N, C-alpha and C positions, 0 to 999 in steps of 0.2 A: 092102402093107400087111396083113397077118393080122390081123383082128380077131375074138375069139372071140365066138362067140354070149350069153356073159353081162356080154363088154363092151362093148355096142355100145348098152346106154342112157346111158356113161358117157362118149361120145365126146366132146367141143366141138368147135368149130366152127375153129374155127383148125387151121392144118395149117403145117409149116414142111420145107422140104426133105423130105419124104412124111416126114414122122413128125406124129402127131399126140396130141393128149394126151388122157389117161383123168382122168375129172372122179374126182376117191379122196379120199372125204370120212377128213377126221382122228378115229381115235376117240374115243371120248365122254372118254375120261376125260383125255384129253390137252387137251379143251376145261378140263371142267370146272378143271382144275390150273390151263389158261392162266389164264381169270379170276376164279381166289381171287387167284394171284399181281398184274394188275392190282386188285384189290379190296383187299390185303394191301396194296398198293402207296399207293391213294390213301387209303388205314386211316394207315399212316404218318405220311403226310409230313399228315395232318391235326392230327393226337398230339402230335407233336413242332413243324412245323414255324407250321403255321395255327394251334393254338390256345391249343398251346403248352403244355398237361397234361404233357407226359414232359418229364423230367431234361437236360439238356445234357449238352456228352462232360465238360465243366469242373463243374459239379453232379453229377456222377453221380461223378467222381474226389473231390472233397472230404467227398462222403457213402460212399467205401471207406477215405480217408482217417480219417475222424472215426471211421466200426468199427472199424479197425483198432488205433487212441489207443485207445478206448472197450474196445478188447480187451488189447493189451500194454501202455499206458501212452504221454504220451507222449518219445518219444525224448531223453536230454540230452547237449544241446551237449558236445563234450570240448574240451577243456583242450591247451593245445600241453601236447607233452608232455618237449621237450624245458626247456622254462622249469616246471614245476611238481614238477619232480623235482632231489633237492642232487644232482649227479653228484663224485663223489669217483673216486680211483682203489683197489681195495684188490692186499695185496699175500697176501694170505691163497691159500695154494696149491689150492685148492676153489675157490676164486670162479675164477682163472688158469685148471683145468682147466676149469670148467664152460663160459670164454672159446672152451679153444679148440678144446671137442666140438664150440660152433655154431660156431668158422672153419673149422673143418676138414668139416663137414656139408656131403655136393653138397645138398641144400635149400635155404641160403642165399649160396650160386657168392660167400662170400669167395675161398677160396683157389684159382677160377678165374682170380680176376684178376689181386690180389694173392702167389701162389705160397704154397705149402701151406708154407715159414715168414714168410712176411710179406715177404720178397725182391724184393719185384711184377714182375711181368709184364704184362699191358693198364694194369691201376692201379701207382698209385707203389708203391716202395718203404718198406715201414711201419719199418725197424730202424735208416735211419739219422737226423737230425736236424732234416732240409729236412721241410715241413711246405707245404701248394699253402692249407687251410683253417683255419688255427688246432691248435692242439696238446694247446691243456687238455681238462681232460675234458670242458667242456659241451661246447666246440667238435665234438671226438672225439664224443660224444655225437652231435650234432647232424646230423652226417657219414652218420654209421650211421641216422637215423631220418628223416632229409628224402632222403640219398642225391643224387646227381646225373643223375639223368635223363638232362639234356643231354647229360653225356657217358659214358652206357651204362651208369650205377649208378642200379639202381633201390630206392626206400628200404629199406634193413634186407636192402640186396645182391639179396635176389632177388623183392620186395614182401613177403612170408610176412611177416606181422608180427609184432613181441617186445618180450613183458613190459619194463618199464624195468631192469627185475632181469636180468635179459638182455641186456638193450646195456648195463646195469652192466660184467657177464662180460666180453664184451666188449670196454670199454672198458677193461677190467682187463690181460686180455691182448693188446692190444696194445699199450700202454705195457710189457710184460715186453718187449717183442718190440725194444725201443729196444738200443744201444749190441749187438746180438746175431749180424751181421758175418756172415752165412750168403755160401757163395758164389750168385756168383753174379749180387750185388743189384744188381738196378735202380741206372743213373746219375740222381742229381737231374736233373729241368730246370731251371736259373739262373736259365730269365727267370720262371717258374714258381713257383716252390717258396722258400721262404725260410727259415735257422736260426730253432728254438726257443728264445726268448728264456724263459719261464716254466718248459723242460723238461716232459716229457712225466709224469716223473712225481711232479709237482707233486699235493698232496692237496684243495684247494681247487681248486672248482665254477666 
């Protein structure tokens, strides 16, 4: 093994398989950085864990929540949108047209499951007299607002929230589809549906 003149003083005594180790000291800046991390760790332990001067994670969270409430106000609890609204079915053509625009909007996904004429595809047929979840205006609104995630229908169809007025327009449009008898309408599953006794065009809520 060749040893350079400037390395003779750095050679350590131990040798392994013909290899000898040089005693190269670490840079001073590295050592000071290492010492700083040790000191910081000890100080952190004392400040937060031993002496308890610093806030815990739970206390920090509560402080941030309090600061947010002071800045933005306390959020009010939202009530049940189905129960707090007087649901009716409008026969006004502008309301029905607004509902159709929502139904046909790709962002809401209504027509992708129920068909562009309500004839039913993956979702049930909306044009016959058989209903799975009730046919009153309130029932229809509840189906739209709450959805049936376990059956593949998100709240509001796509999860994008609508106002109660928009839902009312959708309810009115769906009611207008009754009896339209579109081609290739999906047959009702009689094991899961029943005839609407009150009639979807009822104006009661």
